[in-house]
N, C-alpha and C positions, 0 to 999 in steps of 0.2 A: 538797114532793114525797113524798109518802108511799111507804114501802119497799115493794116486789111481795114476799109471801109466797106460799108453796107450801102444801097442806095435806099433812099425814103421810101416807107411804103411797100418793100420787099420783107417777105415771111422768112424768117428762119425756121430750121427744120426741128423741132423737137427730138431731141435726144432720147431713147427708149428709158425709162426710168429703171433703176437697178433694184434689184429685188433683194430688201436687208437680210442676211442671215440674224435668225435669234440668236443674241448674244447668250452662252450659256450662266450658269449663277456666279455672281460675284464670289469673288474671294476675299471683298473685304467684310468680314463677320463683325459683329456687335463687340465679341471680344476685340478684335483686330483694332476697330476702330476708337473703341473706350481706353485701350493700351496705347495705339498711337499720338490719341490726343494727348492723353496723361504725359507720354516721355516728350512730345512736342513741348508741354508748357515746362517740363521740367527743364529740358534743353534749353528754351527760350529764357527762362528765368537764371540760370545760371550762366546764360553768353551774356546779358544784360547785368546780372551782378559782377561779373569779370570783366567787363569791358568798362564799366563806371569806375570799379575798385581799383584795377591798374592804370587807368588813365590818371586819376585822381592822384597815383604814387607816383606815376612819371611827371606829374605836374610837379606834384611837392619837392620830387626831387632836384629840380630846375630851380626851384626856389631856393631849396636849402644850400645847393652850391651858391648861388649866387649869395646869399646870405653869410658863408663861411668867406666867400674870397674878399667882401665888402667887411670883414669880420677882421681880417689881414691886413685890410686897408684902415681902418681904424687903429689900430696898435701902431702901425706905420705913423699914422698921422702925431699920435701920442708920443712917440720917441722923437719926431722930428722938434717937436712942438715944446719938448721937456725943457724947463729951468730948474735953477739952483736956489738957495734958501734966498740970496738976495734979489731974484726976478732975473737973471741974465740966461740966455740960452746955454745950456750945455752944450749942445753939438752945431759946431759952427764950421764944418764941411759935410759936403752929402756923402766921402767916404766914411766921415764915423758915424752918421745915422744909419747907413746903411748896414755897418757893422753890427751897432748895437741891434738894429730888426734883424739881421740876421741871425745871431745868437740867439736872441731873445725867441724868435721862431719855434712853434712845436709844430711842424707838419703832421696831420691824421692821416690817416690811411687814404690813400690814392691822391694824395697831395706832396707838391714838389714846388720848392721855393730856390730862387736864385739874383745875386745882386750883381749889378752891371755898370763897370763905371767908365762914361766914353764909348762905349760900346763895345766894352771886353768884360766876360765874365769874368768876376772878381772873389764872390763871398757866396756859399752855401752852407745850409745846415751839416750837421755830421751826422744826423741819423733822419732818414726821410725813406719814402717808399720807392720812389722813382729820382735818378737825375734827369730834367730835364734836357741839360749838357754833358750829358755822360763822356768819360775818358774812354776811348779803347783798354780792354782789358790786356794786361802785359802778357800773355799766354796766346793773345788772337794773334792770327797770321796776318801777312802785311795788307792783305785783302782786306780782311774784317775790318782792322783797324783804320783804312782808309775810308770806308765805308761808312764806319760809325763818325770818323772825323768829317766827313762830306755832308752828312745829315746833320749835324751837329749845327755845324756852318750856316746850312740852309737854315736850320730852325732858328740861328741866331739873326739870321739875315732879315726873317718873317716876323720876327720878334720887334724889331728896328724899323723895321717898316709901319708898323702897328703903332709903334710909341705916337703918341700927341704930346709935344711939350707942355709941362707944367698942368697936365689932366692925367686923369686914371680912364682906364677903359676896360672892358672886357671882352675877350673876342674868342670864336672859335677855331683850333687849331688841330692837327694831325699832326705827330711826332711819335718817330719810334713804333710804327704799330696802334700809338694812342688816342684815341679820341677825348682832346682834351678843351678846356674851358678854361681861358686865361686873363688872370687880370694883371694888367700893365701900367705900373704907376712910376710917372716921371719925380726925381726928388731933386732938388737945388737948393743950393743953400745960398743966400746973398753974401755977397763978398767972397765965395768960393766959385771958380771958374768953371769946377770939374761938373757933369750931367751925367748923375746916376738913374738907373732904371731898376725899380724893384717889382720882382716876377713870381706870381704864384699862380701855379697850373694845378687842376684839379681832374683826374682822370674820371669822366663822366661817363664814357664809354664803358669802362668795368662795371660801373654800379649800374649802367643801364642792362647790362649782359646779366647781372644777378637778378635783375628783376623780371627779364625776361626768362631766364630760368623758372622764377616764381610762376612766371605765365606758362610755361609749360609744365610744369609741377600742375599747379590748378586745372591745366587743360586736361592733363591725365586724371588725375582723381573723378573728375566731371563725368571722363567717360566712364570709369567704374562705377561711379553712383548712377550714371545711366543704367550700365549693365544689370546691374544689383537692381536696380529697381524696373526693370522691363521684368527681369525674371521673377521677382517677388509679383509685380502686377500681373504678369500671365499666370502664376499660380492662383492668386485670389480671386483676379476675374474670370478665371476658370471656375472657381468654384463658387463664387457668386453665381455666375450666370449659366450655371447646368441646368438649372429649367427649361431656361430659353434653347438651350440646346434639345430638353427632353420635349420640348413644345414641338420644336421645328422636326424630331423625330414621330411623334405625336401625328401633327397635320400631315407627313408623308403619310402613314401609315393609315388616315381614319378614311374610309369609304362611302358611300351609300349603304354597302353590304356590310360594312366591318364598322360600328362604331364602337365597339367594346374597348378598347386600347383607353386607357387611363395615364397620366403623368403623376409621377411620384412627387408629393407635395414634401420639400427641404426643410427642416427646422429652424424656427428663429422668428417666423413671425413677422418676415420683412415685406416688400412690395412685390420679390420673384414669388415667394410665399404665397399671396393673397393673389398674384396671377395664375399661379399653378392651380389653387382651386378654383379661382371662377374658370379658367379655361377646361377644369373637370365637370364643373355644373353646366358648363354651355353644352360638353358633350352629352349630358343625359339628359338635358331639355331637347338638344337635337336628336337623341336616340328615344325619347319617349315621344316627340314630334312624328317623327318617322314611324313608329310604333302603331302612332294613332292614325297616320295617314292611311298606313298599311290596312289597320282594320276599318276605317271610313272607306275605304275604297270597296273594300270587301264587303261589307255590310252595303252601301250602294249600289254595288252590282247585285247581291242577292234583291234587294230590294226590288230593283227595278225589273232582275231576270223573271222573277214572279210571273208579275201581269205579263209581260210580255209572252211567257211561255203559256200561259193561260189564253191570251187572244190568239196566237198561234195555232194551238191546239182547238180551241173553237172553231176557228175558220177553217181549218184542214176537215174539220168531220161536219162540217153544216152542208145541208142539202139547198144547195141552191133553187131544187125546183119545188121544196117545198114553203112556202111563206111563213107558215109559224116557225119552220126550225132559224129562216132566216132571221125574223124578229128578235127569237130568242139570243142569237149569236150578235146582232148588233147592240142590244140591251148591253150582255156580257161586256161585249167589248168596248163600250161606252163608260161603263163601271170601272173597268179596270185602266182605260185610260184616264179616267177622272181620278183612280188613285196615284197614279205615275205621275199627275199634274201635281196632285197635293205634295206629295212627296218631293219632285224638283221644286217646287216654290218653298216648300219648308227649309230643302237645302240651301236656295238662295237666301233665308232670312237669316240661316245660320250664318253662310257667308260673310252676310252684310255685318252680322254682329262683331266680327272681330274688327271694323273700321274705328278709329276714334270719334267720329261723328253720326255713330250708330246712334248714342242717346244723348239729346242735346237738352241740358237742365234747364228751365225756366219755372218764375215763382208760379204754384199752382196752387189752388183753394181746395184743400181735400174733402171740405162737405160738398161741394158742386161735383168733385170728379167722384164721390161715393155715389151721389144721387143719380149722375149720367153713368157710371160702370153700371149699377144695379139695374137700369132701365134698358141696360142691353143685355145682361145676363140672363134675366128670368123670362128671357123668351126662347133660351136654348132648349128646353127641354120638359118634359111635365114633372115637375117637382113643386115643392112647397118653399118658395124660396122668402129669406129672409134677410133682411138690412139690418143686420145685430147692433150694427153701433157706427158713429162716423165722429172723426175728430174736425172740430171748426179749427180748423189751425192751415197755416201756408207753408210749405216746404218746396222748396227746388228739385224737380222731376221733370221728368218729359211724360207729360200727359196720356201722349198717342201711343209710346210704347209700354205706357204703366198698365192702359186699358186694354191691349194686346194681350199682356200678361195673363191679367185677371180673366179677360174672356176665354184665354187657353186652357185656367186652371177650372173656370167652370163648367167648360164642355167635359174635362176630364172628369170632373166630380159627378156629371151626366153618366157617362161614357161607365161609371162604376158603381153605380147606385141604383135602386129601384124607382120603378116610376112611384110617385105622391110621397116619397122621401124627402126630408128635409134640407134645407142647403143653405148656411148661413153665411154672409157676406160681412165683412164691418174691416174699418179705417179705424188705425188709433196710435195716438201718439206715446210713446214710452220714454221712459230716461234711462238709456244708455251709460255703457261704460264710458263713453267718450262725448257724452253730449246727448240730445233728445233726438229719437229714431221715432220712423213713422212705421208701424207694421201694418201691412195689408192681408188679411187672412179669408180663404175659403175653408168651411168645414163641411161634409158629408158625412152620410148616415150609411155609407155602402160598405164594400168586402171587406176594406182594409188594407193593408200591406206589411206583409210577416217582415220581420226584424231584417235578416240577411238579404231583403232586396230591397230595403228601405234605400241605400245609396245605389242601387245600380238602374233604378226608375230615373236617373239622370243622364243615365248614357244615352247615345243615339241609338234609333230603333229599338228600343225594349218595350216591349208590352206585355201587360197582364193577360194572362189567359182565360181571365174573367170579365175582359172588356166584352162592353158592348159596344158594335159598330166596329170599324175598321179607320185604324188610327197608323200615321205613318211613324209613330215612335220619336218624331223627334220635337213635339211640343213642350215638355218640360226641360229637355236643352236650351229649347228658346227662352222660356221661361226665366233659365239661369244667367242664361245670357245678360235678359236685361235688366236682372238683378245686378250682375255685377255690373253693368253699366251705370247703375245708378249709385257705385260703389258699396255696394250691399251684398245681400246673400238669400238665398230661399231657406226654409228649413221645413221640417216635415215632421208631424207628431201623428202615427198611426198606430193603431192595434187590430188585428185580424178579426175581422166579423165586427167591430165597433165604428169603421171609419176614419177618414183620413182628414187632417189640417197641414195644408200648405199656407204657409206666413212669408211672405215678401217683405224683409227687413232692410231699412236703408235710412242713411243720416239724413235728419230733417233738412240741413244746410251743408253744403258741401265746403271740404276743408279751403278752398280759395277765399271763400268769403263768410268767414263761421260769423253766427249772430246768435246771443242769448234768446232763451226760452220765451215767449212773448212777444218779440219781433215781429210784425207783420211785413209783406212784402212789398206793399204799396202805400204811401202816405193816406193818411186817412181812412185807413182799412178798417173795421169794425171786430177783426179778429183779433182775440187776444194770446193764442197762442197757447193755453193752456189745453190742461190735458180733459179729454172728454169725460162726462161722467157716466160711468154703465147703469143704465136702469134696466130691468127685467122688464120683460114684457105686460105686466101686472100693472108697472110704475109708467110706462109710457102715455102721453096723454092722447096718439093715434097707435093703432095697430098698427105691426110690423106687414109691409107691403106681402102680402103674397099671390102667387099666380092667378089667373084665375082662370077656373078650367072651363 
């Protein structure tokens, strides 16, 4: 059949691509894979062990049979070369040598000996395992006797053909259904014209069959071992991998609307137990995250729905013919849109705080930071602003984010305090349980916070009813996110009617580059890193900075 060719430059028509049907779940579970791998290794080990062991035994069998045959030859040589007390050779004829060699021979199992004189069978031991040239049984039929005689003659002819004058050879041979290894030794004596042949045959086939029976027994036992190992492995791996089955079932049951399912943790404290525990913790975190997301979306919807409702209601009731009414509606709409803008901006800030690069730590001179931050916050409201203390040290912080947090805390203090009241701002270095810490605090003389609400103020969209001015309720969560970005936290100390103190606490140096207290950030810096001395207002050289009325 001629090959089909295509002219150069022509285009073959593309076959339409076949849509592959997605395959179902694989039947090869972890249990099946582990058990299969285990059984394959066991079977491979048994096979390699059996092959090497029995190959060595077959080789040892060949060597042992050759050694036994040559041992018979050595005994024949001793008889042929034996001398009397005067040093004369005892055996002067080949017949004498063969008679004595045959009489002294003690054939072992699977061994036969026969002596030939001038090509005719002459002598053989009285007791031996089998006859190399057997006579027909007396009760054998004529046909059977003729068959035995014919085969014996054929074996004799094969022996004579393999004989090498004045030499000894070992040849393989088949006789009477036996696989033999035969030693054929020529015997001749000086002065004697007779030619003798000493023949020793070993039935190597029978011994090989015994070894093959051992191979079959080993194979059968190996199969039983594999079956037993498979059954035990199936039971054991089923118990060990039970948590994985539970995990698979849990993953099939867990949905966005149902995160209540948990995996039973097995006893033992092993890796699978740890996996089950971690899976349950992961489900708890996911469940908390979904719940928090739902609350967040509900709060966002509520916060944005209120100004939209106000704007819509205002526009619907505005008398477009009345300039004063239009101006008032315009002012209300702008205020509400500004509030929506603040909410959206704070939400964007909160979303950005989850990024790993939200806070970028760099060496910051805290004394300079305190002065710069105080210069910003003292213009927020009509209050008596006091720079209580500063720490002349260097810390690893994000100055921009830290200033943002301080401004937020200051605005919060203004919102919850009266005009003319005092607000203190301070930066301090404190020796914490894990090393030096930086405390940035804002303290006011405002209305304070009841104890049951002190944790709730860090939740999104939480505002106290005593607040002055409209806030988004996202300020303190942003401050908390900034503190956590510095590997720190926000502490609150407040009493109702006595004011509140918010303190941002974070380590002076990050865990990646720990330094002892007293180290500066830059070579040649005058910062000693020592804790700032607390002095009262009467002891200071200069009066604290206060807002100019």
